[in-house]
N, C-alpha and C positions, 0 to 999 in steps of 0.2 A: 943150807946151815940150820942145824937144830938149835932153837932158842931155849934157853934154861929158864926155870920158873922165876929167878931173881930178875932175869933180863926182861922178861915178860911184864913183871910188876913195874920195873923201872920205865919201860915204854908206856905203859898205861898211865903212870903218874905224869909222865912228860906230856901226855896228850891232853891231860887236865890243867897243865900249868897255863895261867893267863898270859896273854901277850904283854909285853912291856907296856907300862903305863907312865903317864906324867901327871903332875899337878901344877897349876898355874895359881900363883898367889897374888892378891890384889891389896895394895896399900892405897892410902890417900895421904893424910897428914903424917908428918913424923915430928911430933911435939908433944909437949905435956900441958899446953895452955889453949889448945883447940878442943872441940867438942869429942868427948871420949869415943863416942860410937864410931867415928871415922878417923881415929888417931891411934898411933902406935908411937911409944916413947923411943928415944934413941937406944936406951938400955934393952928394951924389948927387941928392937931390930937386930941389935948385936947378938942377943940371946938366940934369935931365930937363925941367923946366919952360922953361929957356932954350932948350933944343933945340926943344921945341914951338913956342915964340915965333918962333924964328929961321927955321924951316923950314916955315912956312906951314900948321901944324896949327891947328884951332879946337877948343879946349877947350869943351865944352858940358855942360850938366847931365845927369845920368843920366835924369832924368824927361823931359826934352825928347827925348833919343834914343830911349827906350823907348816914349814916346808916338807918335813917327813910325813906329817898327816896328809898333806895334799898328794904326795907321791905314793901314799899307801905303804909307806916303810915303818918298820918298828921304830919306836923311840928308845932312847937308852933307859936302862934299868934305873928306877927310882929318880927319874929326871924331874927337876923342878925349875920353872920360868917365874920370873919376878917382875910384877907390873905395878905401875902407879897411875892412878886416875886423877884428873881435874888439873894437873899442872900447878900445884901449890909451890910458892917460893921455898917452902922448907924442904922440898924435895932436893933442891940444890944445896941450901945452906947447912942442912942436918943429914939428910940420907946419902947424898952423893959422896961425901967424903968416907962414910962408913963402907958403902958398897965398893968403893975404889980400893979401899984398905983390904977388904976380903977378896978383891979381884974377881967379882962376879958380874956377869952381864944383866942389864935390866932394861926394862921399856917404860917410857912415859906416854900416856895418852892425854893429848892436850886439846883445848878448844881455841883455835887461833883468834876468832873474834874477841874472846875474853882477853887473850894476851894483847891484841891490838889496842883495846879500849881500856886496859889495865883495870878491869872488873874484878874487885876482890884481891886477896893476898896471892896472887899468882905470880909465876916466873916471868921474867923479861925475856925477849928475844935474844938478848946477849947472853943470859944465862943458859938458855936453851941451845944456843950454838956452842958454848963452851962445853956442855954435857954431850952434845952430839960429836964434838971433836975428840971427846973421850971414849967414844964407842957406844953411847947410850942410844938405843933405838927410839925414835920420835914417831908417834902414830897419832892416828885421827880419833878425836873424841867429839865430833860434830862441831859446827862452827862456833855455837855460843851455848854449848851444853843445854840445848833445849830438848823437850820431850819429843820423841820421834815416832812413838809405836802406833799413833792413829791420828786421823784429821782433827783440826781444831773445830769446835762447834761452828756450824754454818760453812765449813770448808768442804769442797767436794773432794771426792777420793782422787780424781785426776790431778786437782790442783795441789793436793797434799804431796802425792808422789813426785810431782814435778818439783815442788819446794824441797823436798827431802833430797832429791837427786842434786840439786843445785847446791843445797847445804853440804852434802858429803863431798862433792867434787871441789867446792870452793875451799873447804878446809884442807883437803889434800893438796891443793894448788899452793895455799899459803905455806904450809909445812915444807914443801919442796922449795919454794922461793927463799925461805929463811935458812934451811938446813941442808938442802940438797937431797933429803930423803923422801921416799915415796913407796910404802910398803902395801898400801891398800888394805890395812887393817882398820876396822872400825869398832870401837868399844862403845856400845850403846849407852848414852847418859841415862843414869839411874838403873841400868840394866834392863831397860824396857824395850820390847820388840814385839812384832807381830809377824804372822806368815807373809802379809803382803810387803812389809818392810824387808823381811828376809829375802823374798824374792827379787826386790829391787837391789839389795846389797850384792846377791849372787849375780844378777845381771850386769852390774857395774864391775864385776871382777873383784870384789872385796870379800874379805873374811869378817864375819860379824862375831863380836865378843861380848859375852853377857856378865852378869855378877851373880848368876845363880851358882850354887856349889857343886862340886863334882870333880872327879878325875877325867883325863882325856886319853883317848886311844883311837885305833883305826876306824871305829864306827862313829866317832864323834861328828856331829853335824856341823859343818864349818860355817853356818850362819847363826850358830847359837853356842858357841864355845864356852864352857863353864870355867869358873875361877873360884877359889876358896878365899873368903875374906880373912885378913890377918890384922884387923883393927879391933879396938874396943874389948869386949870380952873374948873375942876370937884370938886376940893377941896372946892370951895366956898359953904358955907352952904346953901345958897338959891338954888343952883343946887342940892346938895346932899340931902336936905330935900324932895325933890319931888321924887328922885330915891328911897328913902326909902319907899315911899308910892306907890309902884308898885306891881302888881300881874301877875302870869304867865298865859298865854293862855293855855287852855287845848287842846293840840295838837293831834289829832286823827291820822294824817299822814303828814310826811314831803314829799309832793308830788314832789316837785322840790326845793331842797335846798342844793345843792352840792356847797361847798365854792369855788371849783377850777373853774374859769371862762375859758372857751375855746375860742379861737380866733373867732370863727365864731358865738359865743353866747353873744356878748358884745354889748349893756348892757345886763346883766343877768336877768333872770326872776326868781322870788320867788313865789312859790305856796304851801299853807298850807291848810290842812283840819282841821277845828276847830270845838269844841263843843261850840255852840253860845247859851250862857244862860244869862250871867250878863253884856253883852254889845250889843249895836246896831250896826249891821253890817255897817249901813249907816255912823257911826261915826268913823269907823277904817280908819286910814290913815297911809301910809309909807313914810318915808323921805330917800332921797338919797342926803346927804349933805344938801343943801338949797332947793333942789327941793321937792315939796309935790306930792306924787303919790297917786292917788285915784284908789284903787284896783278894779278889776272887779270880782264880785261875780258870780260863776257858778250856774247852775240851782238847784243843790242839797242844796243851801243855806247855806252851810258849807264850801265850798271850794273857797279860793280867789287867784287871780293872780296879781302880781304886777311887773312892770319893769319900770326902769327909761327911760327918753327920750334920753339920751345922753350916749355913751359909756364911761366907767370908765378908769382912767389912769392905768398904771402899779402900782402894789403894792397892798396894803391892802385897803379895803373900806367896807362899810356896808349899809344895809337898816334897818332902825329903824321903827318898825310898833307899833302903840299904839291905844288904844280905852279907853274912860272913863268908870269906872265901874258904873253899875246902883245902886248897893246896897251899896257901900262903897264910900261915898262922899269924893272927893279930891284924890282917888286912880285911877291909870291907869293900864290897862293891857299893858304889854310891851314884845315885841319879837324883837331881834337883829339877823340879818342874816350877817355873815362875808363873804367877797369875797376876793379872791386872784387872780390876774390876772398877768401872767407872774412871773418872779422871783422878789420877793420884796426886797426892800432895808431895812436895820436894822431899 
């Protein structure tokens, strides 16, 4: 069969089209009286859901999305999953009625130890069971929302890993006892993780979920699944609308992407090997706060190296790397690398 020029052009464009991608949103408080940095108002939540509804986004369960990623299957076009961390009571009193009204699935990540001890303004088990009965997915946020990425001062690595394993499994057991659910998803408290914690999570058969931003797709590492924040200044529709139009880079190798920053390696260096198809390497930029980092591309044309010019402060920080899509106007490829230097504050 002889192919015409228009057909050849169409086939070429199709080859460039990115695989379907998804975005996971993360919420905490739904209230206007809690700290703004971790809060989304009821009106803002309604605005978000209305935008998703009116702009052709498909809200799917986190379990459906992660099952597809595990199986290596394509996710639905413009898919969005909604999650809540920390198990605040206002997730039931304020968010749940709105989400049920819109008929969308969502997930809550809870710390069972905090629920048991009634630490803070958290959900009760009775509320959690009602949400579970309504189809809400209930998943693991560690036993008591503790920091998990590295040993405590004076703690051996072996003791730390043993403690983390017990922590993860105890939390999963309590959730199953109270709700009957056990999905083996772990949302890292504070979004902090390390390669050794990732290895443990994988060994236990869990999926690890962070708080660094970015879209998800077939090459997403299932021990560091990204999510976009939808609280505070990120709750503004002008910001969120762009985050929803993001795509995941196809990452061939995390060459240098250990989140734990060593004292002699600050500022840290990020290096990724990417499949370069639907973006121009010359347009990729990384950002460390307000600093724009122009990455250095190696001779293979696939690996870039990026490092900030100044050391980072103690605690959590990130590099965000983006590049505009060639085939999808208005969409950006997006990768966020979390860093943890020293012991972080809450």
